C-alpha positions, 0 to 999 in steps of 0.5 A, a space after each residue: 516643516 521640511 526645513 525644520 527637519 533638515 535643521 536637525 539632520 546633520 548632513 542637511 543644508 541647515 546643519 553646520 559642521 562647525 559652529 562658526 562657519 556653518 559649513 559641512 566638516 569633511 573630517 566628519 564625513 559631512 557633505 553638502 546636501 544634494 536634493 533627491 532627483 526625480 529619476 531616483 524617486 522613479 527608481 523607488 517604483 522599479 523592481 527587478 525582473 520577476 521570476 513568476 513572470 517567467 512561469 506559464 501558469 496564469 489561472 485554472 478553470 475548475 469546470 473544464 479542469 484545464 490550466 490557462 497558460 501565459 499567452 492566454 490562449 494555450 491550455 494544459 492539464 495535469 495528472 498524477 499517475 500510479 505506475 504499474 507494478 514491475 517488482 519481480 516481473 519476468 522480461 516477457 511481462 515487462 515487454 508487454 507492458 512497454 508495448 502498451 505504454 508505447 501505444 499510449 504515447 504514439 497512438 492516442 495523441 494527435 499529430 498536428 502541424 505548427 503547434 504540436 501536442 507536448 506530454 511531459 513526465 515528472 518523477 520525484 520522491 516526496 519525503 513527507 509521509 506524516 500525513 499517512 497517519 492522518 489518512 488512516 485516522 480519517 479512514 478509521 473515523 468513517 468506520 468506528 469513529 473515535 474510541 480510546 483504543 484507536 487513540 493509543 494505536 494511532 499515537 504509536 503509528 504517528 511516532 513510527 511514521 516519524 521515525 521512518 521519515 527521519 534523516 538517514 531512514 529507519 535502517 540500512 537495507 543491507 539485504 536488498 537495496 543496499 541503502 537507507 530505508 527512508 519513508 517517502 512517496 514516489 510521485 509521478 505526474 504528467 502534463 498534457 498541453 498544446 500552445 496556440 492551438 487552432 481549430 474548430 473546437 475550443 482549446 479546452 474542449 479539444 484538450 479534454 477529448 485528447 486527454 480522455 483518449 489518452 487516460 483510457 489508453 494508460 488505464 488499459 495498461 494498468 497505469 492508475 491515472 488521476 486528473 489534478 487541479 490547481 490545488 495539486 499543482 500548488 501543493 507540488 510546486 510550493 515546496 519546490 520553490 520554497 524548500 527552506 521557507 523562513 516563515 516556518 523555520 524551514 519546513 515546507 510542509 508547515 508552509 502548506 499548512 498555514 498557507 493552503 491553496 486558497 481555492 477556486 471560488 471567489 477569486 480576487 481580481 487579477 489573480 495570477 496562479 504563478 504568483 501564489 507559488 513563491 514566498 521569498 524572492 528567487 535569485 539567479 546566479 549565472 556564475 554558478 549556473 543555478 537558481 537559488 530558492 530560499 538560498 538553496 542552489 537549484 540546477 538542471 542536468 540534461 541528458 544529451 542522448 542514448 549511448 545504447 538502448 534503454 532497458 524496460 523500466 530503465 529509470 524506475 523499475 527494480 533490477 539486480 545490480 551486484 548483490 543488491 536490487 534497486 531502481 536507478 532513480 533510487 540512487 539519484 541525489 535526494 530531492 532530484 526530479 526527473 523530467 521527460 518532455 516528448 513532442 508529438 511531432 507529425 511523422 511525415 515531418 520527421 520522416 522528411 527530416 531523416 530523409 534529409 540527413 540520409 541524402 546529405 550523407 553521401 560522402 565516402 568518409 566513415 562518419 558519412 557512411 555511419 550517418 547514412 546507415 543510421 538514417 536508413 535504420 531509423 526510416 526502417 523502424 518508422 516503417 514498422 510502426 516505431 515512431 520517432 519523437 523529439 524528446 528531452 530528459 532532464 534532471 532537476 537537482 538541488 543542494 545545501 550549498 554550491 560545493 554540494 551541488 557540484 557533487 550531486 551533479 557529478 554523482 548523478 552524471 556518473 550514474 547516468 553515464 554508467 546506465 547509457 545516458 550521455 550527459 551535457 557537461 557543466 561547462 558546455 551548458 550555456 543557458 543553464 538558468 533558461 533551461 531550468 525554466 524551459 523544462 518546468 511543467 507546461 513551460 516548453 515551447 516546441 516552436 522555439 526548440 531551434 534556438 536551444 536544440 535540447 531535444 533529441 530524436 528518440 524511438 517510441 519504444 525507447 521512450 516507453 522503456 525510460 518513462 517512470 511508468 514502471 514502479 513499486 506498488 502502492 496498493 489500493 489506497 484503502 488503509 485498512 492494512 498498512 505495509 510498505 514497499 522496498 522504496 519505503 513508500 506506504 502500501 495500503 489495501 483493505 480486505 474488508 473494503 468492497 472495492 478491494 475484494 471480488 468474493 470475500 475477505 476470508 484470508 490465509 496468513 502463511 509464515 514459516 518459523 522465524 518469518 514474523 508471523 506472530 508480530 505481523 498477526 499482532 499488528 493486523 489485529 491492532 490495526 483492524 481494531 483501531 480502524 473498524 473496531 470489529 467483534 474479534 475472536 482469536 483461537 490459538 494455541 500457546 497464549 501468544 495473543 494473551 498480552 495483546 489482549 491485556 493491552 486492548 483491555 487497558 486501552 478501552 476494549 472489552 476482552 474475554 480471555 479463555 483457556 481450555 484446560 481442566 482448571 477452567 470452567 468452560 463448556 462447548 456442547 457441540 449438539 446444544 442447538 439440536 433442540 431447535 431442529 424439531 422446529 423444522 418441518 422437513 428435517 427428517 426428510 433431509 436427514 434421509 436425503 443429505 448423507 448422499 450429497 457432497 458434504 462440502 457443498 457449494 460455497 457460492 450456494 445461497 441455501 440456509 446453513 445446515 446445522 444437522 450436517 455440522 452436528 453430524 461431522 462433530 459426531 463422526 469425529 468423536 466416533 472415529 477419534 479423528 483418524 482418516 482410516 476410521 472415517 473412511 469406514 464410515 458408510 452412508 448408513 453410518 451417517 444416516 444413524 448418526 443424524 437419526 440419533 441426533 434427531 432422536 436426542 432432540 426429541 427426548 430432551 424436548 420431551 424432558 423439558 430441557 433446552 440443550 442436547 448434550 453428547 450423552 443425549 446423542 449416545 442414548 439416542 444412538 443406543 436406542 436406534 440400535 434396538 430397532 428390531 429391523 436391523 441386522 445383528 451386524 448393523 445393530 452392533 455397528 451402531 453400539 460401537 459408534 455410541 461407544 466411541 462417542 461415549 468417550 466424550 461424556 466423561 473426564 476432561 472431555 466430558 467437562 468440555 462437551 457434555 455439560 450445558 453451555 452458557 453464553 459467553 460475555 459480550 466482548 470486543 475481543 475474545 481470545 480462546 487458547 486451546 492450551 492442553 488440547 493442542 498437545 499431541 494425543 488430543 487431536 480429536 478433542 481439539 477438533 471437536 472444541 474447535 467446532 464447538 467454538 465456531 458454532 458459538 461464534 456463528 450464533 453471535 454472528 447471526 444475532 448481530 447480522 444487522 449491526 454495522 460492525 464486522 466480525 473477524 474470526 482468526 485462528 492462529 497456529 492453523 497447522 496444529 488446529 485446522 489439519 483434521 480432514 473432517 474439519 475443512 468441510 465443517 469450516 466451509 459449511 459454517 462460513 458459507 453464509 458469513 460473507 452476507 453477515 459481515 463475518 470473515 474467517 482468517 487462518 494463520 499458519 506456519 506451513 501448509 505441509 500438515 494440511 490434508 488434501 481435503 483442505 483444498 476447498 477451505 483454503 480456496 474459498 479464502 480470497 486473500 493469501 498473505 504469504 511471508 518470506 518462504 523457501 522454495 519447498 513451501 511454495 510448492 506446498 502452496 501449489 498443492 492448494 492454489 494454482 500459481 503461475 510462474 509469475 506468482 512463484 517468482 514473486 513469492 521466491 523474491 521476498 526477503 527478510 533482515 531480522 530486526 528490521 523487516 520481513 517481506 511477503 506477498 499478497 495474492 488476491 483476485 485483484 492484487 498481486 504484489 510484494 510488501 514489507 512488513 515494518 510494525 510499530 514497535 508496540 506490536 513487536 513488544 506485544 508479540 514477544 513470547 520467548 523465554 528471554 523476552 518474558 524475562 526482560 518484561 519481568 525485570 522491567 516490571 520489578 524495576 519500574 513497579 509496573 504491569 506487564 502491559 506497561 513493561 511492554 510499552 516500555 520495551 517498545 519505547 526502548 526499541 523505538 529509541 534504538 536501544 536493546 529491548 
């Protein structure tokens, strides 16, 4: 068979170069057949040196949550850390934070001889935020399930996140960072391990004990800590070692989707964790000093030492540089990973090492004197408790080609040198390939340090200042509301989530003219409607939410839009529920007693709603016209007369067989009360005067609104009420009474649905117009007091607080959530009228910036969260909030051009905005 095969092969022994001789023909390149040697066959079974054999991870135990390293005895742990917020923080705050971090490193990890503990920190920017949309969608599915509006909204959100993540970012942030604003997540990870641990405890038990102490210390400093497993290591390092996978067209995230981590159960025999991490053959290039993963060159740059003391948050905290504010790590080349490795060496050994240096520095030359002085200063610092640890700082960088890699290295070196770090020059890096591997997670072996000498002794306070534990806030992780920080990382929190609030989800949204309040409010309503599908009531002035209502209705939500003007058939009788007061046995006694009590009550009290007190406030506004001077004349006797008139009206209406008390019934009850023979002439006249004041609300437009029986409004997902004419000057009293009527109507619905698992949002826009009557604040406090138990939340959006009276303090203080958009110093002082602000909070508020057409910044203040956020809504939210004359004209032109509805025109505007065209 073999011979037959050779007869067909032109270079075999049976082939003939010429027909006559049967010998190979050299002119054709034919040679005599040579048999394959055994060595050549054996070579078929040989392989090049394995890259994965140089990696330390062999297995993972999900029960103990430890990684087994290559020697079979050493174990390590992996963590993901959430840095403490350093945005707009004072130096005093940062110094306290640095001291806490220093303690977590120096005081909680044991110092042991022989095989010391090693702690590593890694920070990098992950450009993949596409999964944020999936996270929000999953969060919403747990609350409202799948519904048409959510699908429509999430399609816009997904496209928006994709645009944010594109190369070059969504825009260039000229106002703050001076760089492209591109969606990303700054990931901070840490490894804690000890090689060849010995002692009474099993290695994994010892590791977990030390890890628990260390984690508790970090959390006490405000650092978030999450223990990670093999899945997290896999999802971290697979994109690192496979940056351009051929099987997915160069998309590392797609590689994770088609080849996810296989899990920790039912493992195949002999599985090596490290072998799972590469899907192509890594190559080493000694000449270039680089590893090539998927053909892309990777190398490491080591810092040789500190030229001066680092500032707190040296690499990752924001600080001003010229006209811009940014963190040093923001300016590192794309794809950079910074690694800081610290060896927790016993301090007696360090002391002996420094003492030897001091003893050897006895010469008379200047170098010896400087070495002696530095050694002495080091020993003094150690005596004060500032420990000295061997540490190394490395930067892993990559590029598209060798030329770009050199450019990245030079760019990085110049940045580091300017910030006080001396970098090892490329030509002085003798072992670049080896050093790349030694700095990987859990790969560094301090017992072999004497061969490489990469570590430098660094004081613990300097290490604490350099660690990537100072950063920008990312929120609570609950995406009820989705914003961003200055680094384009998603920042999420949720007032409706119980873990994010301490007291309630009532909110104040404050944004001066031009700050983008309307666009943000539109966005928040859309986000909450998609996530929770709550019952939403919007009370506004100017029909700024009308288009949003049409959009919601076009995408599956039921919407009821009401406008309060003479042409609309709307009735809001403020006393309609008085008929039910007859069923309360002690109502007459309370009518006598309660006028002497504080009308605002206690917002934490547990008593039932005070319906009679609420109606008294409505009557007082009718009588006084809402004027503070007139209300100041209102005596306790006057208030008692009002309450008696309301009860008398209820009795009269009940006796007449009607089911609603009207304003004219209360007027009649008051006139009947004035006829009491026991009253003095002056007192009787005062009651008649009050009745006359109320009677103004029984005729005309006011009578149409407040003196007709009310009908229940249709059930709707979103109800939008435009105060329209009542928001004009001269209608303040009617506006206030109408608002009270609306709140009463809403409260009735809230009480009806209190057992349903669906929240209610009551949103008042233009609060500086609607909610500034001094009598309205106590009414709001009264009526919303019990909403916390009923799942209803009161939000007020306003341009400023200047128009709010001091009486509004209690109403504003009951709101746990304050979202304050960029504002001048004067408005910050107005906030201080109603809320105690620390100097830190004032600085945070004043640090917010805006750049028209790109973003607006704000600050969220709650009992648990204080942070700067950046609002960059999807274009659809911006398009629906466009209410200026030229914007309406643009929509009209699109409607005529495309023959579409106004909602479809708004969606076309959003599409053009997304494409970068003029809306």
